[in-house]
Backbone atoms as SQL, in Angstrom:
CREATE TABLE atoms (id INTEGER PRIMARY KEY, chain TEXT, resi INTEGER, resn TEXT, atom TEXT, x REAL, y REAL, z REAL);
INSERT INTO atoms VALUES
  (1, 'A', 1, 'MET', 'N', 0.111, -3.950, 16.731),
  (2, 'A', 1, 'MET', 'CA', -0.387, -3.112, 16.028),
  (3, 'A', 1, 'MET', 'C', 0.554, -3.563, 14.899),
  (4, 'A', 2, 'HIS', 'N', 1.769, -3.737, 14.196),
  (5, 'A', 2, 'HIS', 'CA', 2.565, -4.096, 13.612),
  (6, 'A', 2, 'HIS', 'C', 3.678, -4.690, 13.762),
  (7, 'A', 3, 'GLN', 'N', 4.075, -5.886, 12.225),
  (8, 'A', 3, 'GLN', 'CA', 5.355, -6.516, 12.844),
  (9, 'A', 3, 'GLN', 'C', 6.137, -6.746, 11.363),
  (10, 'A', 4, 'ILE', 'N', 7.448, -6.464, 12.137),
  (11, 'A', 4, 'ILE', 'CA', 8.551, -6.767, 10.752),
  (12, 'A', 4, 'ILE', 'C', 9.280, -7.941, 10.349),
  (13, 'A', 5, 'PHE', 'N', 9.091, -8.201, 8.611),
  (14, 'A', 5, 'PHE', 'CA', 9.964, -9.465, 9.031),
  (15, 'A', 5, 'PHE', 'C', 10.936, -9.082, 7.808),
  (16, 'A', 6, 'LYS', 'N', 11.729, -10.006, 7.849),
  (17, 'A', 6, 'LYS', 'CA', 12.658, -10.766, 6.592),
  (18, 'A', 6, 'LYS', 'C', 13.330, -11.897, 6.885),
  (19, 'A', 7, 'SER', 'N', 13.256, -12.077, 5.600),
  (20, 'A', 7, 'SER', 'CA', 14.031, -13.808, 5.226),
  (21, 'A', 7, 'SER', 'C', 15.565, -13.561, 5.580),
  (22, 'A', 8, 'ASN', 'N', 16.110, -14.507, 6.133),
  (23, 'A', 8, 'ASN', 'CA', 17.018, -14.508, 6.861),
  (24, 'A', 8, 'ASN', 'C', 18.324, -15.229, 6.334),
  (25, 'A', 9, 'ALA', 'N', 19.038, -15.540, 5.842),
  (26, 'A', 9, 'ALA', 'CA', 20.387, -15.949, 4.875),
  (27, 'A', 9, 'ALA', 'C', 19.824, -17.764, 4.586),
  (28, 'A', 10, 'ASP', 'N', 19.215, -18.255, 5.739),
  (29, 'A', 10, 'ASP', 'CA', 18.634, -19.774, 5.114),
  (30, 'A', 10, 'ASP', 'C', 16.693, -19.768, 4.895),
  (31, 'A', 11, 'GLY', 'N', 17.038, -18.432, 4.949),
  (32, 'A', 11, 'GLY', 'CA', 15.193, -18.178, 3.767),
  (33, 'A', 11, 'GLY', 'C', 14.270, -18.214, 4.566),
  (34, 'A', 12, 'LYS', 'N', 14.690, -18.415, 6.186),
  (35, 'A', 12, 'LYS', 'CA', 13.774, -18.514, 7.523),
  (36, 'A', 12, 'LYS', 'C', 12.702, -16.919, 7.574),
  (37, 'A', 13, 'LEU', 'N', 12.059, -17.218, 8.107),
  (38, 'A', 13, 'LEU', 'CA', 11.303, -15.577, 8.215),
  (39, 'A', 13, 'LEU', 'C', 11.254, -15.599, 9.594),
  (40, 'A', 14, 'GLU', 'N', 12.422, -13.973, 9.716),
  (41, 'A', 14, 'GLU', 'CA', 12.712, -13.514, 11.481),
  (42, 'A', 14, 'GLU', 'C', 11.756, -12.666, 11.507),
  (43, 'A', 15, 'GLU', 'N', 11.260, -12.439, 13.048),
  (44, 'A', 15, 'GLU', 'CA', 10.221, -10.865, 12.914),
  (45, 'A', 15, 'GLU', 'C', 11.882, -9.691, 13.253),
  (46, 'A', 16, 'LEU', 'N', 11.618, -8.725, 13.282),
  (47, 'A', 16, 'LEU', 'CA', 12.921, -7.937, 13.543),
  (48, 'A', 16, 'LEU', 'C', 12.343, -6.636, 14.112),
  (49, 'A', 17, 'GLU', 'N', 13.118, -6.124, 15.361),
  (50, 'A', 17, 'GLU', 'CA', 12.426, -4.712, 16.138),
  (51, 'A', 17, 'GLU', 'C', 12.289, -3.697, 14.918),
  (52, 'A', 18, 'MET', 'N', 13.377, -3.117, 14.743),
  (53, 'A', 18, 'MET', 'CA', 13.520, -1.904, 13.262),
  (54, 'A', 18, 'MET', 'C', 12.953, -3.066, 12.057),
  (55, 'A', 19, 'PRO', 'N', 12.729, -1.774, 11.124),
  (56, 'A', 19, 'PRO', 'CA', 12.552, -1.783, 9.580),
  (57, 'A', 19, 'PRO', 'C', 14.151, -1.726, 8.658),
  (58, 'A', 20, 'GLU', 'N', 14.608, -2.362, 8.077),
  (59, 'A', 20, 'GLU', 'CA', 14.898, -2.373, 7.094),
  (60, 'A', 20, 'GLU', 'C', 15.026, -2.819, 6.169),
  (61, 'A', 21, 'ARG', 'N', 16.066, -2.996, 4.951),
  (62, 'A', 21, 'ARG', 'CA', 16.339, -2.800, 3.487),
  (63, 'A', 21, 'ARG', 'C', 14.994, -4.533, 3.131),
  (64, 'A', 22, 'ASN', 'N', 14.696, -4.469, 2.516),
  (65, 'A', 22, 'ASN', 'CA', 14.201, -5.668, 1.751),
  (66, 'A', 22, 'ASN', 'C', 12.704, -6.474, 3.113),
  (67, 'A', 23, 'ALA', 'N', 12.576, -5.707, 4.127),
  (68, 'A', 23, 'ALA', 'CA', 11.493, -5.772, 5.237),
  (69, 'A', 23, 'ALA', 'C', 10.202, -5.998, 4.467),
  (70, 'A', 24, 'TRP', 'N', 9.650, -6.088, 5.471),
  (71, 'A', 24, 'TRP', 'CA', 7.889, -7.078, 5.575),
  (72, 'A', 24, 'TRP', 'C', 7.036, -6.677, 6.540),
  (73, 'A', 25, 'VAL', 'N', 6.346, -5.067, 6.242),
  (74, 'A', 25, 'VAL', 'CA', 5.988, -4.325, 7.660),
  (75, 'A', 25, 'VAL', 'C', 4.573, -5.020, 7.083),
  (76, 'A', 26, 'ASN', 'N', 3.792, -6.129, 8.630),
  (77, 'A', 26, 'ASN', 'CA', 2.576, -6.652, 8.234),
  (78, 'A', 26, 'ASN', 'C', 1.890, -5.915, 9.409),
  (79, 'A', 27, 'ILE', 'N', 0.658, -4.954, 8.879),
  (80, 'A', 27, 'ILE', 'CA', -0.078, -4.573, 9.443),
  (81, 'A', 27, 'ILE', 'C', -1.607, -5.534, 9.027),
  (82, 'A', 28, 'VAL', 'N', -2.351, -6.096, 10.653),
  (83, 'A', 28, 'VAL', 'CA', -3.530, -6.683, 10.125),
  (84, 'A', 28, 'VAL', 'C', -4.889, -6.053, 10.992),
  (85, 'A', 29, 'ALA', 'N', -6.164, -5.667, 9.960),
  (86, 'A', 29, 'ALA', 'CA', -7.285, -4.908, 10.775),
  (87, 'A', 29, 'ALA', 'C', -6.557, -3.636, 11.333),
  (88, 'A', 30, 'PRO', 'N', -5.702, -2.590, 10.579),
  (89, 'A', 30, 'PRO', 'CA', -5.334, -1.342, 11.429),
  (90, 'A', 30, 'PRO', 'C', -6.352, -0.360, 11.908),
  (91, 'A', 31, 'THR', 'N', -6.656, 0.605, 13.605),
  (92, 'A', 31, 'THR', 'CA', -7.294, 1.332, 12.830),
  (93, 'A', 31, 'THR', 'C', -7.185, 2.678, 12.075),
  (94, 'A', 32, 'SER', 'N', -8.319, 3.753, 12.113),
  (95, 'A', 32, 'SER', 'CA', -7.710, 4.867, 11.959),
  (96, 'A', 32, 'SER', 'C', -5.756, 5.743, 11.658),
  (97, 'A', 33, 'GLU', 'N', -6.289, 5.488, 13.649),
  (98, 'A', 33, 'GLU', 'CA', -5.777, 6.263, 14.656),
  (99, 'A', 33, 'GLU', 'C', -3.470, 5.146, 14.181),
  (100, 'A', 34, 'GLU', 'N', -3.812, 4.037, 13.517),
  (101, 'A', 34, 'GLU', 'CA', -2.621, 3.545, 13.538),
  (102, 'A', 34, 'GLU', 'C', -1.907, 3.504, 12.139),
  (103, 'A', 35, 'ILE', 'N', -3.619, 3.615, 11.362),
  (104, 'A', 35, 'ILE', 'CA', -2.803, 3.958, 9.907),
  (105, 'A', 35, 'ILE', 'C', -2.085, 5.231, 9.791),
  (106, 'A', 36, 'ASN', 'N', -2.184, 6.201, 10.378),
  (107, 'A', 36, 'ASN', 'CA', -1.853, 7.530, 10.623),
  (108, 'A', 36, 'ASN', 'C', -0.580, 7.026, 11.289),
  (109, 'A', 37, 'GLN', 'N', -0.402, 6.553, 12.385),
  (110, 'A', 37, 'GLN', 'CA', 0.859, 6.810, 13.182),
  (111, 'A', 37, 'GLN', 'C', 1.665, 5.584, 11.976),
  (112, 'A', 38, 'VAL', 'N', 1.521, 4.607, 11.478),
  (113, 'A', 38, 'VAL', 'CA', 2.628, 4.064, 10.456),
  (114, 'A', 38, 'VAL', 'C', 2.397, 4.756, 8.869),
  (115, 'A', 39, 'ALA', 'N', 1.645, 5.575, 8.453),
  (116, 'A', 39, 'ALA', 'CA', 1.979, 6.725, 7.523),
  (117, 'A', 39, 'ALA', 'C', 3.490, 7.514, 7.635),
  (118, 'A', 40, 'GLU', 'N', 2.875, 8.098, 9.282),
  (119, 'A', 40, 'GLU', 'CA', 4.083, 8.931, 9.959),
  (120, 'A', 40, 'GLU', 'C', 5.547, 8.602, 10.033),
  (121, 'A', 41, 'GLU', 'N', 5.640, 7.036, 10.661),
  (122, 'A', 41, 'GLU', 'CA', 6.539, 6.615, 11.103),
  (123, 'A', 41, 'GLU', 'C', 7.698, 5.826, 10.324),
  (124, 'A', 42, 'TYR', 'N', 6.635, 5.883, 8.891),
  (125, 'A', 42, 'TYR', 'CA', 7.787, 5.547, 7.724),
  (126, 'A', 42, 'TYR', 'C', 7.475, 5.593, 6.308),
  (127, 'A', 43, 'GLN', 'N', 7.220, 6.886, 6.766),
  (128, 'A', 43, 'GLN', 'CA', 7.182, 8.155, 5.538),
  (129, 'A', 43, 'GLN', 'C', 6.368, 7.893, 4.429),
  (130, 'A', 44, 'ILE', 'N', 4.927, 7.000, 4.916),
  (131, 'A', 44, 'ILE', 'CA', 4.398, 6.649, 3.317),
  (132, 'A', 44, 'ILE', 'C', 3.360, 7.284, 3.390),
  (133, 'A', 45, 'PRO', 'N', 2.687, 7.885, 1.928),
  (134, 'A', 45, 'PRO', 'CA', 2.026, 8.494, 1.535),
  (135, 'A', 45, 'PRO', 'C', 0.717, 7.869, 2.816),
  (136, 'A', 46, 'LEU', 'N', -0.106, 8.472, 3.012),
  (137, 'A', 46, 'LEU', 'CA', -1.425, 8.057, 3.908),
  (138, 'A', 46, 'LEU', 'C', -2.506, 7.273, 2.626),
  (139, 'A', 47, 'GLU', 'N', -2.702, 8.262, 1.594),
  (140, 'A', 47, 'GLU', 'CA', -3.333, 6.993, 0.471),
  (141, 'A', 47, 'GLU', 'C', -2.916, 6.195, 0.256),
  (142, 'A', 48, 'PHE', 'N', -1.450, 5.409, -0.103),
  (143, 'A', 48, 'PHE', 'CA', -1.106, 4.542, -0.387),
  (144, 'A', 48, 'PHE', 'C', -1.968, 3.619, 0.469),
  (145, 'A', 49, 'LEU', 'N', -1.822, 3.335, 2.228),
  (146, 'A', 49, 'LEU', 'CA', -2.276, 2.767, 2.711),
  (147, 'A', 49, 'LEU', 'C', -3.763, 2.507, 2.081),
  (148, 'A', 50, 'GLU', 'N', -4.716, 3.728, 2.946),
  (149, 'A', 50, 'GLU', 'CA', -5.589, 4.027, 2.720),
  (150, 'A', 50, 'GLU', 'C', -6.377, 2.931, 1.872),
  (151, 'A', 51, 'ASP', 'N', -5.542, 3.428, 0.407),
  (152, 'A', 51, 'ASP', 'CA', -6.126, 2.577, -1.176),
  (153, 'A', 51, 'ASP', 'C', -6.012, 1.181, -0.706),
  (154, 'A', 52, 'SER', 'N', -5.161, 0.480, -0.194),
  (155, 'A', 52, 'SER', 'CA', -4.807, -1.055, 0.009),
  (156, 'A', 52, 'SER', 'C', -6.052, -1.937, 1.370),
  (157, 'A', 53, 'LEU', 'N', -7.026, -0.832, 1.068),
  (158, 'A', 53, 'LEU', 'CA', -7.854, -1.320, 2.739),
  (159, 'A', 53, 'LEU', 'C', -9.512, -1.229, 1.566),
  (160, 'A', 54, 'ASP', 'N', -9.252, -0.980, 0.264),
  (161, 'A', 54, 'ASP', 'CA', -10.915, -0.444, -0.095),
  (162, 'A', 54, 'ASP', 'C', -10.974, -1.729, -0.407),
  (163, 'A', 55, 'LYS', 'N', -11.902, -2.408, -0.388),
  (164, 'A', 55, 'LYS', 'CA', -11.966, -3.466, -1.453),
  (165, 'A', 55, 'LYS', 'C', -12.886, -3.848, -2.607),
  (166, 'A', 56, 'ASP', 'N', -12.619, -2.172, -3.023),
  (167, 'A', 56, 'ASP', 'CA', -13.014, -2.212, -4.472),
  (168, 'A', 56, 'ASP', 'C', -11.691, -1.761, -4.994),
  (169, 'A', 57, 'GLU', 'N', -10.544, -1.943, -5.008),
  (170, 'A', 57, 'GLU', 'CA', -9.338, -1.344, -5.124),
  (171, 'A', 57, 'GLU', 'C', -8.652, -2.898, -6.316),
  (172, 'A', 58, 'SER', 'N', -8.499, -2.974, -6.769),
  (173, 'A', 58, 'SER', 'CA', -7.627, -3.599, -7.198),
  (174, 'A', 58, 'SER', 'C', -5.972, -4.323, -6.646),
  (175, 'A', 59, 'ALA', 'N', -5.378, -4.677, -6.526),
  (176, 'A', 59, 'ALA', 'CA', -3.717, -5.226, -5.421),
  (177, 'A', 59, 'ALA', 'C', -3.321, -4.551, -6.685),
  (178, 'A', 60, 'ARG', 'N', -2.382, -3.783, -6.295),
  (179, 'A', 60, 'ARG', 'CA', -1.317, -3.475, -7.355),
  (180, 'A', 60, 'ARG', 'C', -0.166, -2.597, -6.177),
  (181, 'A', 61, 'ILE', 'N', 0.910, -2.880, -6.957),
  (182, 'A', 61, 'ILE', 'CA', 2.008, -1.756, -6.299),
  (183, 'A', 61, 'ILE', 'C', 2.530, -0.699, -6.812),
  (184, 'A', 62, 'GLU', 'N', 2.507, 0.383, -6.882),
  (185, 'A', 62, 'GLU', 'CA', 2.770, 1.450, -8.359),
  (186, 'A', 62, 'GLU', 'C', 4.217, 1.687, -7.582),
  (187, 'A', 63, 'ARG', 'N', 4.720, 2.919, -9.159),
  (188, 'A', 63, 'ARG', 'CA', 6.025, 3.054, -9.020),
  (189, 'A', 63, 'ARG', 'C', 6.723, 3.851, -7.768),
  (190, 'A', 64, 'MET', 'N', 5.999, 4.333, -7.130),
  (191, 'A', 64, 'MET', 'CA', 6.045, 5.286, -6.422),
  (192, 'A', 64, 'MET', 'C', 6.568, 4.374, -4.798),
  (193, 'A', 65, 'MET', 'N', 6.703, 2.962, -5.013),
  (194, 'A', 65, 'MET', 'CA', 7.056, 2.473, -3.953),
  (195, 'A', 65, 'MET', 'C', 7.985, 2.335, -3.365),
  (196, 'A', 66, 'THR', 'N', 8.719, 2.082, -5.043),
  (197, 'A', 66, 'THR', 'CA', 10.757, 2.042, -4.752),
  (198, 'A', 66, 'THR', 'C', 10.966, 3.602, -4.335),
  (199, 'A', 67, 'ARG', 'N', 10.397, 4.427, -3.979),
  (200, 'A', 67, 'ARG', 'CA', 11.131, 5.468, -2.867),
  (201, 'A', 67, 'ARG', 'C', 11.006, 5.700, -1.427),
  (202, 'A', 68, 'ILE', 'N', 9.675, 4.263, -1.821),
  (203, 'A', 68, 'ILE', 'CA', 9.670, 4.451, -0.239),
  (204, 'A', 68, 'ILE', 'C', 10.485, 3.330, 1.115),
  (205, 'A', 69, 'LEU', 'N', 11.223, 2.418, -0.068),
  (206, 'A', 69, 'LEU', 'CA', 12.326, 1.323, 0.536),
  (207, 'A', 69, 'LEU', 'C', 13.260, 2.085, 1.517),
  (208, 'A', 70, 'PHE', 'N', 13.653, 1.595, 2.117),
  (209, 'A', 70, 'PHE', 'CA', 14.666, 2.010, 3.424),
  (210, 'A', 70, 'PHE', 'C', 16.540, 1.444, 2.519);
């Protein structure tokens, strides 16, 4: 469903089991159920995830992003 990545000290991307500070959570073609699960698991507002899937929305990161980082 989703993968978690982070750059190591050598600048190489490593896959992680659990999220940590400055990690990237990669989600590809999620179902509605997966979106709800990720929102709950990472305590991300559901609208934040849903908006990013809207083809008519422009890419952006809102200020609230700083509050959800680990």
